[in-house]
C-alpha positions, 0 to 999 in steps of 0.5 A: 488498488483493488484491480492491482490486488486482483491481478496479483491474486489471479497469479497466486501460488504458494511462493514466498513472493506471493505471501509477502506481497499479500502481507504487505498489501494488507499492512498498507490497507490497515495503515491507510485506514488508520491514517484516516481515523487518526488524521480526520477523526482524532485530529492527530497531525503528528501521529498521522504524519508518522503513519503516513511515512510507514504507509508510503514505505509500505506502498513502495514495498507493495509496488516492488512485490507486485511487480514480481507478479504483475508489472501492470499491477505494480504500475496501477499503484503508482498514482496511489503512491503519488497521492500519498506523497502529496498528502505527506507533503 
């Protein structure tokens, strides 16, 4: 994830695509962090499942927007998407 973000950051500009990609990346990081707290810390299975659904959606959006800036960055997020898919299952 960090390498993918770095590749996109290297190509940063003032475009709406970069701004949107950055926001989506931050949102998915926050969702990832909150999922761990809710699932492992609070033992909230149902709320954690709701969070992971939004996390999965944000990762897909992240891949789409990263692909517009760097195909390699987008492909680097695919294993993360697969891992979150397994966790959601």
